[in-house]
N, C-alpha and C positions, 0 to 999 in steps of 0.2 A: 205536716198540714196538721190544721186544729182537727179536733174533735168534731165540726159541725158542717165537714166537709168528708167526701169519699173521692178518692182519687181514682179515675177511670184508666188514663193512660198517659205518660208523659212525653213530651216533646221527645222528638225522634226517637222514640221508641218503635220498635216492629207492630205493624195494625196484623194482629192476630183476630181479633172482633169487633164487630161493633155492638150497638146493643139496645133494646127496646126500654124508651125512658115511657115506661108506662104512667109514670104522674109524677110532675116537681118539673126541676130544674137543673139542666148542665150548663156548668160554665166554663168557656173557650179562655183559655191565655195563649195569646200567638207567640208572646215574647215575655223576656225579663222587665219587661218596661212599664209593668203594671196594668197595661192594656187587655182588656177580656170585653168578652159579650158574654150572652145569655140564650139558651132554646130551654120556652118552658111550653111544658103542651101535655095531652096525654096520647100514649101510643104513636110515639116518635121514634123514629130510628136516626139513631146520632154514632157519630163515629164513622159511616160510611165511606167516603170521600178518599182514604189515602188506600182501603179495602178494591174499591173501584180501578183508583189508579195502577195498583199493583196487579190485583188478581184478572183484572180487566183490560185495561191497557197496557198492561206487562211494564210497568217503570219498576225502578228500584225504591219509589215512594216509603219512606216512614212517617210516622207521624211528623205533621206541620205545627201542632199545639199540645197544649197540655190540655186534659178535659177531668173538671172535677164536679160531684152534682151534691147537689144538698143531702144534709142527712136524713133527712125526711124524704128523698124521691124515691121510689120506686123504679129501679131498673132491673134488665133481664140480658146477661151477655149471647148474643149472638157467634157463635165462631164461625170461622170461613165458611165452612163445606154449608153451612143452613143461608148463609148471609145468600153465596152463591144458588144456591136453590130457589131463595126466596127471590130472587133481582129477574128469575124467567117468568114471576107472574105479576099482574099489571100494577093492584094495590101495592104491593111491597115495593116495586119499581117508583113507583111515583110518591108515596114517599118518602124514601133515601130521596129521590131527587128533587123533593120537597124543599127538605129538610138542608141539603148541600148546596139550593139557591139561597136559601136562609143566611144560612152560615158568609156565603158569598158578599152578600148586600152586606154583612154585618162587618164584616172583614176590609170590605172595599171602607167605610164609614170609618171605620180604624186609619185606614192609610190617606184618606182624606186629609182628616182631623192633620195628621202628621203634615202632610204634602202642606195645608197650610197654616201650619206654624212654621212651618222652616223658610217659608217665603216671606 
């Protein structure tokens, strides 16, 4: 990883935390083909999808993508226990859900692009 990025987690790794993006950008790489998308903003909860799947829906989900942040992005790690406590409050839950919805839409754009290119 070059000096301009910090790795948050890797594809297929165990989801041990989410992150509060205080400011900056997080880049998600769902595969090794160079596809990626980014989430930019302030006070956003990222990395929540697999925590929800593993700890609320009881699946064995590992990370579905690699996540990196720009060197100037400011993030705080949210351990699983704090994440689960946060999910009991509406603002935290709404924040995590909004970011997950945005990630789903951006991932779908990558899937659509792939499908259109292979047709």
